[in-house]
Every structure is written in structure tokens, then in C-alpha cells.
C-alpha positions as CSV (number, residue, x, y, z in Angstrom):
1,M,125.7,65.0,139.8
2,R,129.6,65.6,139.2
3,G,128.8,67.4,135.9
4,S,125.2,68.1,135.8
5,L,125.8,71.7,137.5
6,F,128.0,72.5,134.8
7,L,125.7,71.2,131.9
8,K,122.5,72.8,133.5
9,M,124.5,76.4,133.7
10,Y,126.1,76.2,130.3
11,L,123.0,74.8,128.5
12,T,121.3,77.4,130.1
13,L,123.6,80.0,128.7
14,L,123.4,78.8,125.1
15,A,119.8,78.7,125.2
16,S,119.5,82.0,126.5
17,L,121.9,83.3,123.6
18,A,119.9,81.4,121.0
19,V,116.7,83.0,121.9
20,V,118.6,86.4,122.1
21,A,119.9,85.6,118.4
22,L,116.4,84.4,117.1
23,V,114.6,87.5,118.3
24,G,117.4,89.8,117.3
25,A,117.3,88.4,113.8
26,V,113.4,88.8,113.4
27,V,113.6,92.2,114.6
28,V,116.5,93.1,112.0
29,R,114.7,91.4,109.3
30,I,111.4,93.2,110.0
31,G,113.4,96.6,109.9
32,L,115.4,95.7,106.5
33,D,112.0,94.6,104.9
34,E,110.3,97.8,105.9
35,R,113.3,99.9,104.7
36,D,113.8,97.9,101.5
37,T,110.0,98.2,100.8
38,G,110.0,101.9,101.1
39,W,113.2,102.6,99.2
40,R,111.6,100.2,96.1
41,A,108.7,102.4,96.2
42,Q,110.7,105.7,95.9
43,R,113.1,104.1,93.3
44,D,110.1,103.2,91.1
45,L,108.5,106.7,91.4
46,F,111.8,108.0,90.3
47,V,112.2,105.8,87.3
48,A,108.6,106.5,86.4
49,A,109.1,110.3,86.6
50,I,112.4,110.4,84.5
51,L,110.8,107.9,81.9
52,P,107.1,109.2,81.5
53,A,104.5,106.9,79.9
54,D,103.5,109.7,77.5
55,G,107.2,110.8,76.7
56,R,108.5,110.8,73.1
57,P,110.4,107.8,72.0
58,A,113.5,109.8,71.2
59,E,113.6,111.5,74.7
60,I,113.0,108.1,76.4
61,A,116.0,106.5,74.3
62,A,118.4,109.4,75.2
63,T,117.3,109.1,79.0
64,L,118.2,105.2,78.9
65,T,121.6,106.0,77.0
66,R,122.8,108.5,79.7
67,L,121.7,106.1,82.5
68,S,123.6,103.4,80.6
69,E,126.5,105.2,80.2
70,T,126.7,106.7,83.6
71,F,126.0,103.5,85.4
72,D,127.8,101.1,82.9
73,T,124.7,99.1,82.4
74,D,122.4,97.7,79.8
75,L,119.0,98.9,80.0
76,T,115.8,97.7,78.3
77,L,112.3,99.1,78.8
78,F,109.5,96.9,78.3
79,D,105.6,97.6,77.7
80,R,103.1,95.8,79.7
81,D,102.8,92.9,77.1
82,G,106.8,92.4,77.2
83,L,107.6,94.3,73.9
84,V,110.7,96.5,73.8
85,L,110.2,100.2,73.9
86,A,113.6,101.3,74.2
87,R,117.0,100.0,74.9
88,A,120.6,101.3,75.6
89,G,123.5,98.8,75.6
90,A,123.1,94.9,74.7
91,P,119.6,93.5,74.7
92,I,118.2,92.0,77.4
93,D,115.8,88.7,77.0
94,A,112.1,89.4,77.8
95,A,112.4,86.1,79.9
96,V,113.7,88.0,82.7
97,L,110.5,89.7,83.3
98,G,109.2,86.9,85.3
99,R,111.6,87.7,88.0
100,S,110.3,91.2,89.0
101,G,112.0,92.6,92.0
102,R,114.7,89.9,92.0
103,H,118.3,89.6,91.1
104,A,119.1,87.1,88.1
105,R,121.8,86.0,86.0
106,N,121.2,86.7,82.3
107,G,123.7,87.1,79.4
108,G,126.8,87.1,81.4
109,G,125.6,89.7,84.0
110,H,123.5,90.2,87.0
111,V,119.8,91.3,85.7
112,F,117.4,93.4,87.8
113,V,113.8,94.2,86.9
114,M,111.8,97.4,88.1
115,R,108.0,97.5,87.5
116,L,106.7,100.7,86.7
117,P,103.2,102.1,87.9
118,D,102.2,102.3,84.6
119,G,102.6,98.6,83.6
120,R,106.0,99.1,81.9
121,A,109.0,97.3,83.2
122,L,112.8,98.4,83.0
123,A,115.5,95.7,83.1
124,A,119.1,96.6,83.8
125,R,121.9,94.3,83.6
126,R,125.5,94.8,84.7
127,E,128.6,92.8,85.3
128,R,128.6,93.6,89.4
129,P,125.5,92.9,91.3
130,F,123.3,95.8,92.3
131,G,124.0,97.2,95.6
132,P,126.1,95.3,98.3
133,P,125.7,91.4,98.5
134,G,122.6,90.3,100.7
135,R,123.5,89.2,104.3
136,N,121.5,87.2,106.5
137,P,121.3,88.7,109.9
138,I,120.4,85.3,111.7
139,A,123.9,83.9,110.6
140,Y,125.7,87.1,112.1
141,L,123.7,86.8,115.3
142,A,124.4,83.2,115.5
143,L,128.0,83.6,115.0
144,I,128.0,86.1,117.7
145,A,126.2,83.8,120.0
146,G,128.7,81.1,119.1
147,V,131.3,83.2,119.9
148,I,130.1,84.3,123.3
149,G,129.3,80.6,124.1
150,L,132.7,79.6,123.5
151,A,134.1,82.3,125.5
152,A,132.0,81.4,128.5
153,Y,132.9,78.1,128.4
154,P,136.2,78.4,130.5
155,V,134.3,80.8,132.8
156,V,131.5,78.4,133.8
157,R,133.8,75.5,133.8
158,Q,136.0,77.3,136.3
159,L,133.2,78.3,138.4
160,T,131.9,74.7,138.6
161,R,135.2,73.4,139.1
162,R,135.8,75.3,142.1
163,L,132.3,73.8,143.4
164,E,133.4,70.6,142.8
165,R,136.6,71.0,144.7
166,L,134.5,72.2,147.5
167,R,132.3,69.3,147.3
168,R,135.2,67.0,147.6
169,G,136.7,68.7,150.4
170,V,133.4,68.6,152.4
171,D,133.2,65.0,151.7
172,A,136.7,64.2,152.9
173,W,136.1,66.3,155.8
174,G,132.8,64.3,156.7
175,E,134.7,61.1,156.1
176,G,136.9,62.0,159.2
177,A,139.7,64.1,157.5
178,L,139.2,66.9,160.0
179,V,142.4,68.8,158.6
180,T,141.0,69.1,155.4
181,R,140.6,72.8,153.9
182,V,139.3,74.0,150.9
183,D,140.8,76.7,148.4
184,D,139.0,80.0,149.8
185,R,140.7,82.3,147.3
186,G,138.6,85.0,145.6
187,R,136.0,87.6,146.5
188,D,132.8,85.9,145.1
189,E,130.1,83.9,146.7
190,V,132.1,80.5,146.3
191,A,134.9,81.8,147.9
192,A,132.7,83.3,150.9
193,V,131.2,79.8,151.3
194,A,134.7,78.0,151.3
195,K,135.9,80.5,153.8
196,S,132.9,79.8,156.1
197,F,133.5,76.0,155.7
198,N,137.1,76.3,156.6
199,R,136.2,78.6,159.9
200,A,133.6,75.9,160.9
201,A,135.9,73.1,160.2
202,A,138.7,74.7,162.2
203,Q,136.3,75.2,165.0
204,I,135.0,71.7,165.1
205,E,138.6,70.1,164.6
206,H,139.5,72.4,167.8
207,L,136.7,71.2,169.8
208,I,137.0,67.6,168.8
209,T,140.9,67.7,169.3
210,A,140.1,69.7,172.8
211,H,137.7,66.9,173.9
212,R,140.0,64.2,173.0
213,S,142.8,65.7,175.0
214,L,140.5,66.3,177.9
215,L,139.3,62.5,177.7
216,A,142.9,61.4,177.4
217,N,144.3,63.7,180.2
218,A,141.1,62.8,182.6
219,S,141.6,58.9,182.2
220,H,145.4,59.5,182.9
221,E,144.7,61.5,186.2
222,L,141.8,59.3,187.2
223,R,144.3,56.3,187.4
224,S,146.1,57.7,190.5
225,P,143.4,58.4,192.9
226,L,141.7,55.0,191.5
227,A,145.0,53.1,192.3
228,R,145.1,54.6,195.5
229,L,141.5,53.6,196.3
230,R,141.9,50.3,195.3
231,M,145.1,49.9,197.6
232,A,143.4,51.6,200.7
233,I,140.2,49.3,200.3
234,D,142.4,46.4,200.5
235,L,144.1,47.6,203.4
236,Y,140.9,48.4,205.2
237,E,139.6,44.9,204.5
238,R,142.7,43.4,206.0
239,A,143.2,45.7,209.0
240,P,140.3,48.3,209.3
241,A,141.8,51.7,210.7
242,E,140.6,55.4,210.8
243,A,143.5,56.6,208.6
244,T,142.7,54.2,205.8
245,K,139.3,55.0,205.9
246,R,140.2,58.9,205.6
247,E,142.3,58.0,202.6
248,I,139.3,56.1,200.9
249,V,137.0,59.2,201.5
250,R,139.7,61.6,200.4
251,N,140.5,59.7,197.2
252,L,136.6,59.4,196.6
253,A,136.3,63.2,196.8
254,E,139.2,63.7,194.6
255,I,137.6,61.6,191.7
256,N,134.1,63.3,192.4
257,E,135.7,66.7,192.1
258,L,137.7,65.5,188.8
259,V,134.4,64.1,187.4
260,D,132.5,67.5,188.3
261,E,135.2,69.5,186.6
262,I,134.8,67.5,183.4
263,L,131.3,67.9,183.4
264,L,131.5,71.7,184.0
265,A,134.3,72.1,181.4
266,S,132.1,70.2,178.8
267,R,129.0,72.4,179.6
268,L,131.0,75.6,179.4
269,D,132.3,74.5,175.8
270,H,128.6,74.5,174.6
271,L,127.2,77.4,176.7
272,E,126.2,80.4,174.3
273,R,124.8,82.6,177.1
274,L,124.8,82.7,180.8
275,D,121.8,80.9,182.3
276,N,121.3,83.1,185.5
277,P,122.9,86.6,185.2
278,Q,122.7,88.6,188.1
279,T,124.3,92.0,189.7
280,L,127.1,90.6,192.4
281,D,129.2,92.2,194.9
282,L,132.6,90.7,194.0
283,L,134.1,91.7,197.4
284,A,131.4,90.2,199.4
285,L,131.8,86.8,197.2
286,V,135.6,86.6,197.5
287,T,135.4,87.6,201.2
288,E,132.8,84.5,201.6
289,E,135.3,81.8,200.1
290,G,138.3,83.5,201.6
291,A,136.9,82.9,205.1
292,R,136.0,79.3,204.0
293,L,139.6,78.7,202.9
294,K,141.2,80.9,205.3
295,I,143.0,83.3,202.8
296,P,142.8,86.9,203.7
297,V,140.9,89.3,201.6
298,S,141.1,93.0,200.9
299,G,139.8,95.8,198.6
300,M,136.5,97.8,197.9
301,P,133.0,96.8,197.1
302,A,132.5,96.4,193.4
303,Q,129.6,95.1,191.3
304,I,129.6,92.9,188.4
305,T,127.3,91.0,186.3
306,G,127.5,87.3,186.3
307,D,126.2,83.8,187.0
308,P,126.8,83.5,190.9
309,R,127.8,79.8,190.9
310,L,130.2,80.3,188.1
311,I,131.7,83.3,189.5
312,T,132.2,81.3,193.0
313,R,133.6,78.6,191.2
314,L,136.0,80.8,189.6
315,V,137.1,82.4,192.9
316,R,137.3,79.0,194.5
317,N,139.5,77.6,191.8
318,L,141.8,80.5,192.1
319,M,142.4,80.2,195.9
320,Q,142.7,76.2,195.8
321,N,145.1,76.7,193.3
322,A,147.3,78.9,195.6
323,L,146.7,76.3,198.2
324,R,147.7,73.5,196.4
325,H,150.7,74.8,194.4
326,G,151.6,77.9,196.3
327,A,153.0,78.9,199.7
328,E,152.1,81.6,202.5
329,P,151.8,84.3,202.6
330,M,148.5,84.2,200.4
331,R,145.9,87.1,199.9
332,A,143.1,88.0,197.6
333,N,142.2,91.7,196.6
334,V,139.4,93.4,194.5
335,A,140.0,96.8,193.1
336,L,138.3,99.3,190.8
337,T,140.2,100.7,187.9
338,P,138.7,103.4,185.4
339,D,137.6,100.1,183.2
340,F,137.8,97.1,185.1
341,V,136.8,95.7,188.3
342,R,140.0,93.5,189.2
343,L,140.4,90.5,190.8
344,S,143.9,89.3,192.1
345,V,144.8,86.1,194.0
346,E,148.5,86.1,195.1
347,D,151.0,83.6,196.7
348,R,154.7,83.2,197.5
349,G,155.3,79.7,196.1
350,K,157.6,78.7,193.4
351,G,155.5,79.9,190.8
352,V,155.3,78.9,187.3
353,P,158.4,78.1,184.9
354,E,159.3,81.0,182.7
355,G,157.6,80.8,179.3
356,E,154.8,78.7,180.7
357,S,152.3,81.6,181.8
358,E,149.8,80.7,179.0
359,R,150.2,77.1,179.2
360,V,149.2,77.0,182.9
361,F,145.6,77.5,181.7
362,E,145.5,74.4,179.3
363,P,143.7,71.4,180.8
364,F,145.8,69.1,183.2
365,Y,148.9,71.4,182.7
366,R,151.9,69.8,184.2
367,P,154.9,72.1,184.9
368,A,158.1,71.1,183.2
369,G,160.2,68.5,185.2
370,R,156.8,67.6,187.3
371,S,156.9,63.9,187.9
372,E,153.6,61.9,186.6
373,T,153.3,60.5,190.2
374,A,152.9,64.1,191.4
375,G,150.1,64.8,188.8
376,G,149.1,67.8,187.0
377,W,147.1,70.9,187.9
378,G,143.8,69.3,186.7
379,L,141.1,71.7,185.2
380,G,141.0,74.3,187.6
381,L,142.8,77.2,186.0
382,S,141.2,76.0,182.5
383,L,137.6,76.4,184.2
384,V,139.0,79.9,185.3
385,R,139.6,81.0,181.8
386,Q,136.6,79.5,180.5
387,I,134.2,81.2,182.9
388,A,136.2,84.6,182.6
389,H,135.4,84.3,178.8
390,H,131.7,83.9,179.2
391,H,131.6,86.9,181.4
392,G,133.5,89.0,179.0
393,A,136.6,89.0,181.2
394,S,140.2,88.4,180.8
395,V,142.6,86.3,182.8
396,R,146.4,86.4,183.2
397,L,149.1,85.2,185.2
398,E,152.0,87.9,186.6
399,T,155.1,87.1,188.9
400,P,155.2,89.7,191.7
401,Q,158.4,91.1,193.2
402,G,159.9,88.6,195.6
403,G,158.6,85.6,193.5
404,G,155.2,83.6,193.6
405,A,152.5,83.8,191.4
406,R,149.6,86.4,190.8
407,F,146.4,85.5,189.0
408,V,144.3,88.6,187.8
409,V,141.2,88.5,186.4
410,D,139.6,91.7,185.0
411,F,135.8,92.0,184.7
412,P,134.0,95.0,182.8
413,R,132.6,97.4,185.1
414,R,128.7,97.7,185.1
415,A,127.4,100.7,183.4
């Protein structure tokens, strides 16, 4: 298979050139034959006119002498029986009459015989051949086809070599080398395929890397509640107490919430379009979540288009993040701008270390200096960014005056 494409392309090119050369040679040959036939007829008529059958022998001999001297040629005129009627220059053997219309060697020169309409024959001999030497058009066309074939070899080979490199890259990537990329230089179809492969490979590598990181971080985050749960169960078996029971329930809820976030993050990774887009009053939705979590809400009514469950989850995660990692006072606000519906959730906690405002949206982000026992920030803010992306919104972290953190989500306004 490795060389089959190259052989097919190159042999197809050579076969096409051979057909073109053959057809061209046939056409050229037919044209030359037609031209030569017409020219010979005109020539024979001209010779018959200057050497009339009823002319006097002295006049015919004088005409032959002038032609012989003019063209430096031996001339002999034969009758229909092969007898010499007149000649000029060295004699020519009558044996050449059997080669009428063709060139022949005789007496140290090139002889050409012309048959006249009245049955006579004129034989001419000279040292050099009559007219230019004959050339075979098939040979010329075959030479041209061969040159083109040789010139096309490196072009076809280069093209198939690029395809072979692309195939090797795809094979290596398929065997697990996800960092494999192929040479995509150029502007032709092969380069376009290579660019498409590199884009797809990069996206899949990113997804697989993200899933591996998610699995590793999730397993790490699950260890703490599982260890606490095991200890609480042991304590409860030895001495049942209401506080121990609440600890068991809290750890189970934490595990359940983490598993739910992992499942939602996985679903959002593969979500192409929203399942249930509706027109929502963002202020009403934020007010409801604020009342449940006891966070004050202000602003004006504003409508957006989105999935109610996902938007609710986005608002809830922002408010729970403020409750877990921020400090009072906390507040949420919905505002209208010329281009956006803006949701902001603000607190007065320690905020995020400088330079980590983007990393805070990574799954299981852990601030610099935070111990493993304190745990990371889970998937809450990562889900916020995913949900915002699926709604055409943007999310960012700002630092308000006086410290703390303000998370801002800009939704596109409904038309």
C-alpha cells in the first residue's frame, strides 16, 4: 500500500502521455502524407510542362542541362520502356527506375525518380539528399512525453511522500501518541487535510487530558470526605451521637455533590446545543436563589435566553462560592448595559492571589499556599464558565475596591 498510490498516479500520467503522443503522431503523419502527396502531384506536373512529350530532343536536352547546372544534379530522362531519351551530367543506371518516388543510393550519390503522366521517368542524382532529411514525428512526440514523464516524477513523488507522512502521523496518533502532529505547510488539499487533522488531534488531546486531570483531581478530592465518613461511621458504631450522625450526612452530601458536578461537567463537555432554551427573567431567578442562600440581590428585570436548570446552577455556584470562600458583606446584582445583561456576585473575603484570576476557573483549583487538608475549590467555578460558554456569555473575576472578589457574567441581550 505504501507505494501503490505513487505507482498508480505515475503510471496513469505516463499512460496519458503515451496516448497523447500516439494520437498526435498519427495526426501529424496523416497531415504530412497529404501535404507530400499534393506537393508530388504539383512537382510532376511542373516537370512534365518543362519537358513536353512532343518537344524536340535538342530543346529537352538543353532544358536538362540548365537544370543540371542550376541544381548541381545529374539528370537522366527515360521513356516508358527504360530507354534513355536525354541526360545531363553523369549517366544514371536504369536499375533505379524500380524505386520511383523514393530516395536511393546510386553511383556515389542520392537518386530520386519522378514518374511523369505520359509514362516517362526523370532520375536525378546529387551528393546531398533532396530536401531536409526525413524525421519521424512519433520519435519527437515520444521524446517530449519522456521528458515530461521525467519532470513529473519528483512532483508526483513529493505529493505521495507528503501523503505517506500524513498516514504515518495518523497511525502514530491512533497508537496513543496524542502529541503527534503532521507537517501542514502549503495551500493545497493535502495541507488542508493535515491542518484539519492537527486541529482535531489538538482538540481530542485537550479533552482527554482534561478528563484525565478531572479523574485524578476528583479521586484526590474524594479521599477527604471518604476518610471522614469512615471515621464518623466507626465513631457512631462505638458511641451513637447526633453530632456524629450529622457529620456522616454532611460527608455523604459532599460526596453526592462532587459526583453530581463531575457528571454535569462531563455532559457539558459533549453538549452541542441547549436542551431546553427558554426566555428567563434573570433578576427573578437570582432573587430566588439569593433568598434561599440568604444573599441580598439588587438590580432591574432583564430577560435572557437559556436553559433554566443550567442558569440556576450557574447562579447557585457563584453564590455558594462566595459563602464558602468569601466573607460578609455579600451581594448579587443584575444590570443592563447596551450590549449585555450583567450578573455580578461580590464578597469581601481574602480574594484570589494576584495572577491567578484565570486559574480560579480550572477544575479543582487550589490557591497558592492552601494545604491539601483544606481541599480545593472543586468544580463550581469551572462549571460556571462551561455554562456561560454554552449560553454565549463570558465570565471573569474582578477585584473591587476594598478587597474581596467580584465574579461578573455578561449574557447577550435578547433581540
